[in-house]
C-alpha positions as a Markdown table, in Angstrom:
| # | Residue | x | y | z |
|---|---|---|---|---|
| 1 | Met | 108.5 | 118.5 | 56.7 |
| 2 | Leu | 109.7 | 115.3 | 58.2 |
| 3 | Arg | 108.2 | 113.8 | 61.2 |
| 4 | Arg | 109.4 | 111.4 | 63.8 |
| 5 | Gln | 108.2 | 108.3 | 61.9 |
| 6 | Asp | 110.5 | 109.2 | 59.0 |
| 7 | Val | 113.6 | 108.4 | 61.3 |
| 8 | Gly | 115.4 | 105.5 | 59.6 |
| 9 | His | 114.2 | 106.2 | 56.3 |
| 10 | Arg | 116.1 | 107.8 | 53.4 |
| 11 | Val | 115.3 | 111.5 | 52.9 |
| 12 | Val | 116.3 | 114.5 | 50.8 |
| 13 | Val | 116.8 | 118.0 | 52.6 |
| 14 | Arg | 117.2 | 121.2 | 50.8 |
| 15 | Arg | 118.8 | 123.7 | 53.1 |
| 16 | Ile | 119.9 | 127.4 | 53.1 |
| 17 | Val | 123.8 | 127.8 | 53.2 |
| 18 | Gly | 124.1 | 131.5 | 52.5 |
| 19 | Val | 122.8 | 134.7 | 50.9 |
| 20 | Ser | 123.8 | 136.2 | 47.6 |
| 21 | Gln | 122.4 | 139.5 | 46.3 |
| 22 | Asp | 119.7 | 139.3 | 48.8 |
| 23 | Arg | 118.7 | 135.8 | 47.5 |
| 24 | Pro | 119.2 | 132.6 | 49.7 |
| 25 | Leu | 121.5 | 130.0 | 48.4 |
| 26 | Phe | 120.6 | 126.3 | 48.7 |
| 27 | Thr | 122.1 | 122.9 | 48.8 |
| 28 | Asp | 120.7 | 119.4 | 48.8 |
| 29 | Ala | 121.6 | 116.5 | 51.3 |
| 30 | Leu | 120.7 | 113.0 | 50.7 |
| 31 | Gly | 121.0 | 110.3 | 53.5 |
| 32 | Glu | 119.2 | 108.3 | 56.1 |
| 33 | Leu | 117.5 | 110.1 | 58.8 |
| 34 | Val | 119.0 | 109.1 | 62.2 |
| 35 | Glu | 117.7 | 111.7 | 64.5 |
| 36 | Leu | 115.0 | 114.4 | 64.5 |
| 37 | Thr | 114.7 | 116.9 | 67.5 |
| 38 | Glu | 112.9 | 120.2 | 67.9 |
| 39 | Thr | 115.9 | 122.1 | 66.8 |
| 40 | Asp | 117.9 | 119.8 | 64.4 |
| 41 | Leu | 117.9 | 116.9 | 62.2 |
| 42 | Thr | 120.8 | 114.4 | 61.6 |
| 43 | Leu | 121.4 | 112.4 | 58.3 |
| 44 | Ala | 123.8 | 109.6 | 57.7 |
| 45 | Thr | 125.4 | 110.5 | 54.4 |
| 46 | Thr | 128.1 | 109.0 | 52.1 |
| 47 | Lys | 130.4 | 111.4 | 53.7 |
| 48 | Gly | 129.5 | 110.7 | 57.2 |
| 49 | Thr | 126.9 | 112.1 | 59.5 |
| 50 | Leu | 125.5 | 115.6 | 58.9 |
| 51 | Arg | 123.6 | 117.7 | 61.6 |
| 52 | Ile | 121.3 | 120.4 | 60.1 |
| 53 | Ala | 119.5 | 123.1 | 62.1 |
| 54 | Leu | 115.9 | 123.1 | 61.5 |
| 55 | Lys | 115.9 | 126.8 | 60.9 |
| 56 | Asp | 118.0 | 126.4 | 57.8 |
| 57 | Val | 115.8 | 123.7 | 56.2 |
| 58 | His | 113.8 | 125.0 | 53.3 |
| 59 | Arg | 112.2 | 121.7 | 52.3 |
| 60 | Ala | 112.6 | 118.0 | 53.3 |
| 61 | Lys | 110.8 | 114.8 | 52.3 |
| 62 | Arg | 111.2 | 111.1 | 52.4 |
| 63 | Val | 112.6 | 109.4 | 49.3 |
| 64 | Pro | 110.5 | 106.7 | 47.9 |
| 65 | Ala | 112.4 | 103.4 | 48.4 |
| 66 | Ala | 112.0 | 99.6 | 47.7 |
| 67 | Arg | 110.4 | 97.8 | 50.7 |
| 68 | Arg | 113.0 | 97.4 | 53.6 |
| 69 | Pro | 113.7 | 93.9 | 54.8 |
| 70 | Pro | 112.3 | 92.8 | 58.2 |
| 71 | Ala | 114.6 | 93.7 | 61.2 |
| 72 | Ala | 115.0 | 90.1 | 61.9 |
| 73 | Asp | 116.5 | 89.5 | 58.3 |
| 74 | Val | 118.9 | 92.4 | 58.8 |
| 75 | Val | 120.2 | 90.8 | 62.0 |
| 76 | Ala | 120.5 | 87.5 | 60.6 |
| 77 | Leu | 122.5 | 88.7 | 57.6 |
| 78 | Glu | 124.8 | 90.6 | 59.9 |
| 79 | Leu | 125.6 | 87.8 | 62.1 |
| 80 | Ala | 126.1 | 85.5 | 59.0 |
| 81 | Ala | 128.6 | 88.1 | 57.9 |
| 82 | Asn | 130.1 | 88.3 | 61.2 |
| 83 | Asp | 130.7 | 84.5 | 60.8 |
| 84 | Gly | 132.1 | 84.7 | 57.3 |
| 85 | Trp | 134.8 | 87.3 | 58.6 |
| 86 | Pro | 135.6 | 86.0 | 62.0 |
| 87 | Ala | 137.6 | 88.5 | 64.2 |
| 88 | Pro | 140.1 | 86.2 | 66.4 |
| 89 | Val | 139.1 | 88.0 | 69.6 |
| 90 | Gln | 135.4 | 88.5 | 70.4 |
| 91 | Ala | 133.3 | 89.3 | 73.4 |
| 92 | Arg | 129.6 | 89.9 | 74.0 |
| 93 | Leu | 127.8 | 93.0 | 75.4 |
| 94 | Gly | 124.4 | 91.6 | 75.6 |
| 95 | Ser | 123.5 | 90.8 | 71.9 |
| 96 | Trp | 126.2 | 93.2 | 70.7 |
| 97 | Ile | 129.4 | 91.7 | 69.5 |
| 98 | Leu | 132.9 | 93.3 | 70.4 |
| 99 | Arg | 135.5 | 92.4 | 67.8 |
| 100 | Ala | 139.3 | 92.9 | 67.6 |
| 101 | Ala | 141.9 | 91.9 | 65.0 |
| 102 | Asp | 145.0 | 93.9 | 65.2 |
| 103 | Asn | 143.3 | 96.8 | 63.5 |
| 104 | Trp | 143.0 | 94.8 | 60.2 |
| 105 | Thr | 139.7 | 96.0 | 58.5 |
| 106 | Gly | 136.9 | 97.9 | 60.2 |
| 107 | Arg | 134.6 | 95.0 | 60.2 |
| 108 | Ala | 136.7 | 92.8 | 62.2 |
| 109 | Asn | 137.7 | 95.7 | 64.7 |
| 110 | Ser | 134.3 | 97.2 | 65.5 |
| 111 | Ala | 131.4 | 96.5 | 67.9 |
| 112 | Leu | 128.5 | 95.1 | 66.0 |
| 113 | Ala | 125.4 | 97.0 | 67.4 |
| 114 | Val | 122.6 | 94.6 | 66.7 |
| 115 | Gly | 120.0 | 93.7 | 69.4 |
| 116 | Asp | 120.1 | 94.6 | 73.0 |
| 117 | Pro | 123.3 | 95.4 | 74.8 |
| 118 | Asp | 121.7 | 94.3 | 78.1 |
| 119 | Arg | 122.1 | 97.8 | 79.5 |
| 120 | Thr | 121.2 | 101.4 | 78.8 |
| 121 | Leu | 122.6 | 102.7 | 75.4 |
| 122 | Glu | 124.8 | 105.3 | 77.1 |
| 123 | Asp | 126.3 | 102.6 | 79.4 |
| 124 | Ala | 126.8 | 100.3 | 76.4 |
| 125 | Ile | 128.8 | 102.9 | 74.5 |
| 126 | Asp | 131.0 | 103.3 | 77.6 |
| 127 | Ala | 131.5 | 99.7 | 77.7 |
| 128 | Val | 132.7 | 99.6 | 74.1 |
| 129 | Glu | 135.0 | 102.7 | 74.7 |
| 130 | Gln | 136.5 | 100.9 | 77.8 |
| 131 | Trp | 136.8 | 97.5 | 76.0 |
| 132 | Tyr | 138.7 | 99.0 | 72.8 |
| 133 | Ala | 140.7 | 101.3 | 75.1 |
| 134 | Ala | 142.1 | 98.5 | 77.1 |
| 135 | Arg | 143.4 | 96.8 | 73.8 |
| 136 | Gly | 145.0 | 100.1 | 72.6 |
| 137 | Gln | 142.6 | 100.5 | 69.8 |
| 138 | Gln | 140.3 | 103.4 | 68.6 |
| 139 | Pro | 136.9 | 102.3 | 69.6 |
| 140 | Leu | 134.6 | 101.6 | 66.5 |
| 141 | Ile | 131.0 | 100.8 | 66.3 |
| 142 | Asn | 129.3 | 99.2 | 63.3 |
| 143 | Thr | 125.6 | 100.5 | 63.1 |
| 144 | Pro | 123.3 | 98.8 | 60.5 |
| 145 | Met | 120.6 | 101.0 | 59.4 |
| 146 | Pro | 117.8 | 101.6 | 60.0 |
| 147 | Leu | 118.0 | 99.3 | 63.1 |
| 148 | Ala | 120.8 | 101.2 | 64.6 |
| 149 | Ala | 119.4 | 104.8 | 64.2 |
| 150 | Pro | 119.1 | 105.2 | 68.0 |
| 151 | Val | 122.8 | 104.3 | 68.4 |
| 152 | Asn | 123.9 | 106.8 | 65.7 |
| 153 | Ala | 122.0 | 109.6 | 67.5 |
| 154 | Ala | 123.7 | 108.8 | 70.7 |
| 155 | Leu | 127.1 | 108.6 | 69.0 |
| 156 | Asp | 126.5 | 112.0 | 67.2 |
| 157 | Arg | 125.9 | 113.5 | 70.6 |
| 158 | Arg | 129.0 | 112.1 | 72.1 |
| 159 | Gly | 131.1 | 113.5 | 69.1 |
| 160 | Trp | 131.7 | 110.2 | 67.2 |
| 161 | Thr | 132.4 | 110.7 | 63.6 |
| 162 | Ala | 131.5 | 108.3 | 60.6 |
| 163 | Arg | 133.3 | 106.6 | 57.9 |
| 164 | Pro | 131.5 | 106.5 | 54.4 |
| 165 | Leu | 128.3 | 104.7 | 54.0 |
| 166 | Thr | 128.6 | 101.0 | 53.2 |
| 167 | Leu | 125.8 | 99.0 | 51.2 |
| 168 | Val | 125.1 | 95.5 | 52.2 |
| 169 | Gln | 124.0 | 94.1 | 48.8 |
| 170 | Thr | 122.5 | 90.8 | 48.0 |
| 171 | Ala | 121.4 | 88.5 | 45.1 |
| 172 | Arg | 120.0 | 85.1 | 44.7 |
| 173 | Leu | 122.6 | 82.7 | 43.3 |
| 174 | Ala | 120.1 | 81.2 | 40.7 |
| 175 | Ala | 119.7 | 84.7 | 39.3 |
| 176 | Leu | 123.4 | 85.7 | 39.6 |
| 177 | Leu | 124.3 | 82.6 | 37.5 |
| 178 | Glu | 121.8 | 83.3 | 34.9 |
| 179 | Ala | 123.1 | 86.9 | 34.6 |
| 180 | Leu | 126.7 | 85.7 | 34.4 |
| 181 | Pro | 127.0 | 83.3 | 31.2 |
| 182 | Ala | 129.9 | 80.9 | 31.1 |
| 183 | Arg | 133.1 | 82.2 | 29.3 |
| 184 | Gly | 135.1 | 79.7 | 27.5 |
| 185 | Asp | 137.4 | 82.3 | 26.1 |
| 186 | Leu | 138.8 | 83.2 | 29.5 |
| 187 | Pro | 141.3 | 81.4 | 31.5 |
| 188 | Thr | 139.9 | 78.8 | 34.1 |
| 189 | Val | 139.1 | 79.9 | 37.5 |
| 190 | Glu | 141.0 | 77.8 | 40.0 |
| 191 | Leu | 139.1 | 77.2 | 43.2 |
| 192 | Ala | 141.3 | 76.4 | 46.3 |
| 193 | Asp | 140.9 | 75.7 | 50.0 |
| 194 | Ser | 143.6 | 78.0 | 50.9 |
| 195 | Pro | 145.3 | 81.0 | 49.3 |
| 196 | Thr | 148.6 | 81.0 | 47.6 |
| 197 | Asp | 151.4 | 83.4 | 48.4 |
| 198 | Ala | 150.5 | 85.2 | 45.1 |
| 199 | Trp | 146.9 | 85.5 | 46.1 |
| 200 | Tyr | 148.0 | 87.1 | 49.4 |
| 201 | Ala | 150.2 | 89.6 | 47.5 |
| 202 | Met | 147.5 | 90.8 | 45.1 |
| 203 | Val | 145.1 | 91.3 | 48.2 |
| 204 | Ala | 148.1 | 93.1 | 49.9 |
| 205 | Glu | 148.1 | 95.6 | 47.0 |
| 206 | His | 144.7 | 96.7 | 47.9 |
| 207 | Lys | 144.5 | 96.1 | 51.7 |
| 208 | Gly | 148.2 | 96.7 | 52.7 |
| 209 | Thr | 150.5 | 94.4 | 54.4 |
| 210 | Leu | 148.5 | 91.3 | 55.8 |
| 211 | Pro | 149.4 | 90.7 | 59.4 |
| 212 | Gly | 149.0 | 87.0 | 60.8 |
| 213 | Thr | 145.5 | 88.1 | 62.0 |
| 214 | Ala | 144.4 | 88.8 | 58.6 |
| 215 | Lys | 145.3 | 85.3 | 57.5 |
| 216 | Arg | 143.5 | 84.1 | 60.4 |
| 217 | Ile | 140.4 | 85.9 | 59.3 |
| 218 | Leu | 140.5 | 84.8 | 55.8 |
| 219 | Thr | 141.1 | 81.1 | 56.5 |
| 220 | Gly | 138.9 | 80.9 | 59.7 |
| 221 | Val | 135.7 | 79.9 | 58.1 |
| 222 | Pro | 135.1 | 76.1 | 57.5 |
| 223 | Asp | 133.4 | 76.5 | 54.2 |
| 224 | Ala | 135.7 | 79.1 | 52.3 |
| 225 | Val | 137.2 | 79.0 | 48.8 |
| 226 | Phe | 140.0 | 81.2 | 47.2 |
| 227 | Ala | 139.7 | 81.9 | 43.5 |
| 228 | His | 142.7 | 82.3 | 41.3 |
| 229 | Val | 143.1 | 83.1 | 37.6 |
| 230 | His | 146.4 | 82.7 | 35.8 |
| 231 | Asp | 147.3 | 83.6 | 32.3 |
| 232 | Ala | 149.3 | 81.2 | 30.2 |
| 233 | Glu | 152.5 | 82.2 | 31.6 |
| 234 | Gly | 151.3 | 81.7 | 35.2 |
| 235 | Glu | 150.9 | 85.3 | 36.1 |
| 236 | Leu | 147.9 | 86.1 | 38.4 |
| 237 | Leu | 145.2 | 87.9 | 36.8 |
| 238 | Ala | 142.5 | 87.9 | 39.4 |
| 239 | Val | 141.5 | 86.7 | 42.9 |
| 240 | Ala | 138.4 | 86.5 | 45.1 |
| 241 | Arg | 137.4 | 84.8 | 48.3 |
| 242 | Gly | 133.9 | 83.2 | 48.9 |
| 243 | Ala | 132.7 | 82.0 | 52.4 |
| 244 | Val | 129.6 | 80.3 | 53.2 |
| 245 | Ser | 128.3 | 80.9 | 56.7 |
| 246 | Gly | 125.2 | 81.2 | 59.1 |
| 247 | Pro | 122.1 | 79.0 | 59.4 |
| 248 | Asp | 120.9 | 80.4 | 56.1 |
| 249 | Arg | 124.1 | 79.5 | 54.3 |
| 250 | Trp | 124.8 | 82.9 | 53.0 |
| 251 | Leu | 127.7 | 83.2 | 50.4 |
| 252 | Gly | 129.8 | 86.1 | 51.4 |
| 253 | Leu | 131.8 | 87.4 | 48.5 |
| 254 | Ser | 135.0 | 89.6 | 49.2 |
| 255 | Leu | 138.4 | 90.7 | 48.0 |
| 256 | Leu | 137.5 | 90.5 | 44.3 |
| 257 | Gln | 140.5 | 92.0 | 42.5 |
| 258 | Thr | 141.8 | 92.1 | 39.0 |
| 259 | Ala | 145.4 | 93.1 | 37.9 |
| 260 | Pro | 145.4 | 96.5 | 36.3 |
| 261 | Ala | 146.6 | 95.0 | 33.0 |
| 262 | Ala | 143.7 | 92.6 | 32.8 |
| 263 | Arg | 140.8 | 94.8 | 33.7 |
| 264 | Arg | 137.8 | 95.3 | 31.5 |
| 265 | Gln | 137.9 | 91.8 | 30.1 |
| 266 | Gly | 135.1 | 90.2 | 32.1 |
| 267 | Leu | 137.3 | 88.6 | 34.5 |
| 268 | Ala | 135.4 | 89.9 | 37.6 |
| 269 | Ala | 132.1 | 88.4 | 36.4 |
| 270 | His | 134.0 | 85.3 | 35.5 |
| 271 | Val | 135.5 | 84.8 | 38.8 |
| 272 | Leu | 132.1 | 85.5 | 40.6 |
| 273 | Arg | 130.2 | 83.0 | 38.4 |
| 274 | Ala | 132.9 | 80.2 | 39.6 |
| 275 | Val | 132.5 | 81.0 | 43.3 |
| 276 | Ala | 128.8 | 81.2 | 42.9 |
| 277 | His | 128.6 | 77.8 | 41.5 |
| 278 | Trp | 130.8 | 76.5 | 44.2 |
| 279 | Ala | 128.5 | 78.0 | 46.8 |
| 280 | Val | 125.4 | 76.4 | 45.3 |
| 281 | Gln | 127.1 | 73.0 | 45.7 |
| 282 | Gln | 127.6 | 73.9 | 49.4 |
| 283 | Gly | 124.0 | 74.5 | 49.9 |
| 284 | Ser | 123.9 | 78.2 | 49.4 |
| 285 | Ala | 121.1 | 79.9 | 47.7 |
| 286 | Arg | 121.9 | 83.6 | 48.4 |
| 287 | Ala | 125.1 | 85.8 | 48.2 |
| 288 | Tyr | 126.0 | 89.1 | 49.8 |
| 289 | Leu | 128.8 | 91.7 | 49.5 |
| 290 | Gln | 129.7 | 95.0 | 51.1 |
| 291 | Val | 130.7 | 98.0 | 49.0 |
| 292 | Glu | 131.1 | 101.6 | 49.9 |
| 293 | Glu | 128.3 | 103.7 | 48.3 |
| 294 | Arg | 130.8 | 106.3 | 47.0 |
| 295 | Asn | 132.5 | 103.4 | 45.1 |
| 296 | Thr | 130.5 | 104.1 | 42.0 |
| 297 | Pro | 132.4 | 101.8 | 39.5 |
| 298 | Ala | 132.0 | 98.7 | 41.8 |
| 299 | Val | 128.3 | 99.6 | 42.6 |
| 300 | Thr | 127.6 | 99.9 | 39.1 |
| 301 | Leu | 129.3 | 96.6 | 38.2 |
| 302 | Tyr | 127.5 | 94.6 | 41.0 |
| 303 | Gln | 124.1 | 96.3 | 39.8 |
| 304 | Lys | 124.6 | 94.8 | 36.4 |
| 305 | Met | 125.2 | 91.5 | 38.0 |
| 306 | Gly | 121.9 | 91.6 | 39.7 |
| 307 | Phe | 122.9 | 92.8 | 43.1 |
| 308 | Ala | 120.5 | 95.2 | 45.1 |
| 309 | Thr | 121.1 | 96.9 | 48.4 |
| 310 | His | 119.5 | 95.0 | 51.4 |
| 311 | His | 120.5 | 97.5 | 54.1 |
| 312 | Thr | 123.4 | 100.0 | 54.8 |
| 313 | Tyr | 125.6 | 100.5 | 57.8 |
| 314 | Leu | 128.0 | 103.2 | 59.1 |
| 315 | Thr | 131.2 | 102.4 | 61.0 |
| 316 | Arg | 131.4 | 105.0 | 63.6 |
| 317 | Glu | 134.7 | 106.4 | 65.2 |
| 318 | Ala | 135.3 | 107.5 | 68.7 |
| 319 | Pro | 136.8 | 111.0 | 69.3 |
| 320 | Val | 140.6 | 110.6 | 69.7 |
| 321 | Gly | 141.6 | 110.2 | 73.3 |
| 322 | Cys | 138.2 | 108.8 | 74.3 |
| 323 | Ala | 138.5 | 107.6 | 77.8 |
| 324 | Gly | 135.5 | 105.4 | 78.0 |
| 325 | Ser | 133.3 | 107.2 | 80.1 |
| 326 | Arg | 130.8 | 110.3 | 79.8 |
| 327 | Ala | 131.8 | 113.7 | 80.7 |
């Protein structure tokens, strides 16, 4: 069975879900253990948090995993990612960062729970709820794992739900460039300091209408580049954004998209190679990206390129009508 020291680690739990012909029926759940009490355990899974009564647990064990990065490395990367995707409205709650951007993307509209909020955890959650309620937004908290396991447990007790688990994946640029050979048979990747209207239009097909706030986020980083690939007729085939940020000069890769008719031609790797080469010239040595664990095609593609999971996070959502105080 599991022990308290397993909190924050990836585990698999076999539990009883019913009985058929006098025999128990089992199902397995895989996720990060965020809380273990005398009566229940709570997992962060790809479908959100799952609470299981210990009386229903048949077997449970930790899943062997690669060595976890030091906590300081997780914090540093999260702060670099915050700088690379800068919400126009930000405030501090101790070391936590409160972010708002007219509800465009979860990252820019959630509190980043890293470090000490300079008050009790319950008071910190109250303050987050009040801050977002004052702006007419649903409170969200971004909880990097395993650092934020206590935060997740507290949010579970207060009825907060979770969006799908997100993987923060990283790769060294030297290895990435080696894994992505140059392709002379594909159109040239054009790198610009600002997006074109067509670039915005392709992103909007995936992200929805882009408010002015979105454009401020995308262009609000000093060292950013916008990749465009056009065919011979001038039609846009693929786009991506790269942003170098943080003291360690991390390259953040985002909004990699290919037109439906141009997929499965190697354009994604072609674009990433060009952006990675640009980042090396800006003094960057490592890249990161964020992808939902359930997005199997994207996860598989990035794995082939040499990306591996550095850490994970959940975006937690407050109950509707949350008033910013405990009952």
